[in-house]
N, C-alpha and C positions, 0 to 999 in steps of 0.2 A: 455509608458507605456508596460510594460513587466508583461507577467503572464507566469509562467511553467505550463504545465500540466505532471505530472508524472503521467501515466494510465497503469504503469506497475510496481507498488511496489514491488519488489520482496520480500523482508522479511514480509511484511503485508501478500501478498498474499499467501506464504509460510507455514505461521500462519493459516489463516482461510482453505489452504488445509488438515493441520495436523487435525485441529479441525471437520472437515466436514469428512477427509478420515477414519479418528479413533471414530467418534462418541462421540467426546468428548464434553462434560457439564460444559463449566469452570464455576465458580461461581465468577461472574461477573457483573456487573448491567448494563452494557452499551456496549454489543457484538453485532457486526454488524449481519444481517440476513445470512440465510446460501448460499453458491455461487449460482450463477445462473447456473452455467456449474457442479452438483456436482460430485465427483470423486466416484469411486465405494465404497461403504461401505465396511468395515469387510476386510481390507488391510490384505492379506495372504502372504503366502511364505517369512518369516520375524523373524527374532530371536524373542522371547520373549520380551514384553514390558512391562514398568511399567505403565498401565493406568493412576492409579492414581498418580501417581507422575507427569506425565504430564498433568493431569487436574488441580493440586494443581497447575503447574508452569505457565499454559498456560496464565493466566492473567497478571503475573509480565512483562512474555515476551512481549504478547499485547501492555500493556503501556507502558512500554521501546520504542518498536519498533515504536510505533503509535508516542512517544513523539520526537525520532528522525525523522522521517518522516514530522514533523511540522517544525522543523529547517531550518532555509536558512542556508546553508554551507559556512562556509569563504573560499573564494578562494584563500587564503594566504596558504590553506590546501595544495591545488594541486600542487602549487608552492615548498614549503617544500619537496614534496614527492619526486621530482626530484633532491633533492640535498641527497637524502638518498641512502646507498647500499643496494642491494636486498636481501631481506629474514632478512637485520638488523631490530633488536627492534626497533628502530626510525622508519621507515617505516613501520612495522607491528601496531605500534598505530597510526600512521597517518591516514594506512589504516582501520582501525577499526573504528576512528572518522568519516570517511568519509562514511564510509558502516553503520555504526551501528550495534545496538544489533540485533540478529537472532535464531531461532530456533536451529540454527546448532552449536552456540557457547553453549549451554549448552548439546545438546542432539546428535552434530554428525549429519551424516545422517539416522541414527535409524528412521524407519517408514515412510521414502521419498522414498523408493524405485520405485515406481510409481507416481511421482510427475513430474518428467522431461515429459515423453509424455503427461500427463494431461497438462502443462504447455505450450509445443509446440503445441498442439492442440489449445489453447486459443489464442496463437500468431496469428495463421492462421486464426482463426475467428475474431480477430480484424482487421486484415491487410485487411481482404475482406470487412468490413464494414466502412472502412474509407472514409470521406467524400470525394468527388472529387472536389467539388469548394469551395472557400472561404465563400461564402455566405451559405455553411452548415456546416460550422463549429459552434457547437455549442455554442462557446465565442461568433461568429459574432452576432447569432440567438437570444442571450441574452445579447447585448453591452450594455445597459444602464444599467441593476442591473451589469455588469462586473466593467463596467467603477466606479459607486458607490463603489462597494466592493474595488477597486484598491484604491479608495480613502479615504477609512479607513485601507489602507495598506496592502489588499490582494495581494500576488505576485504569489503564489503556491496553485494548485489545484492538490489533490491525488485522484485519483478514485480506488475503488474497485470493483472486478466482482462477486457481491454481487445480490440476487433479492429485488426487490423493492426499498422502499428510508431509506438512513438512510445518515444523513449530520451531522456532526461535525464540529467545528471549533477546530483545533488541533494545532492552535499556534499563536503568534501574527500576523502571516502572511501568515497563509495555512487554507486551507478546506478539509475536508475528505469528498466525497463522492461514491455513488455507480455509476456505469455506466451507467447504466439506469436511473437514475435523471440526469447526464450529458447530455443523448441523448435528453432527452424531455423538449422543449425550456421553457415551463410554469414552470416545476419542476425545472429546472437548475435556473432560475430566481429566484424563493422563495429559493431556497438553497442558492445562492448568498448574497441573501436580509438579509440572516442570519449574515453575517458577518459584523462586523461594530456598528450593533444595539444594 
């Protein structure tokens, strides 16, 4: 049994940060709760931004990024990239397929001046709270539910650093949930039971 846990999905976290930092209110019926460690609101010191355009584009970018997070990447992509020249169109296309869509594809670095420091603080927080033994791993504490989900095709768990509970099946082999859900054995088991039911 092999389960991959992506606890730092960069493009998804970047989108959630943009939403919270710029107080976007996307017109989307299935949006995760706010970030557990919210960025400072009202980001200043940047060029004028078009909040309405951002708000309108956010749901589309979120949907595309979420679909990519739920895909199982073909390992042949990584082999193929080795056979391409640096900065060639072929390599750029393969890299785009591997990394998937992102906010930066549409808007560049605009609005992200304070994202890097926030992201670095999140990395320090996550690494400071890592389990120190196998028995403390969330997957070990919810092993029965994990095995059942795996039998129904689960191979990938993607977590986002949002408050409260939010769990969604995002592909035939992937499940999205909050860090908080994964950290709580009972909530994690319940989330895993959503897969394949």
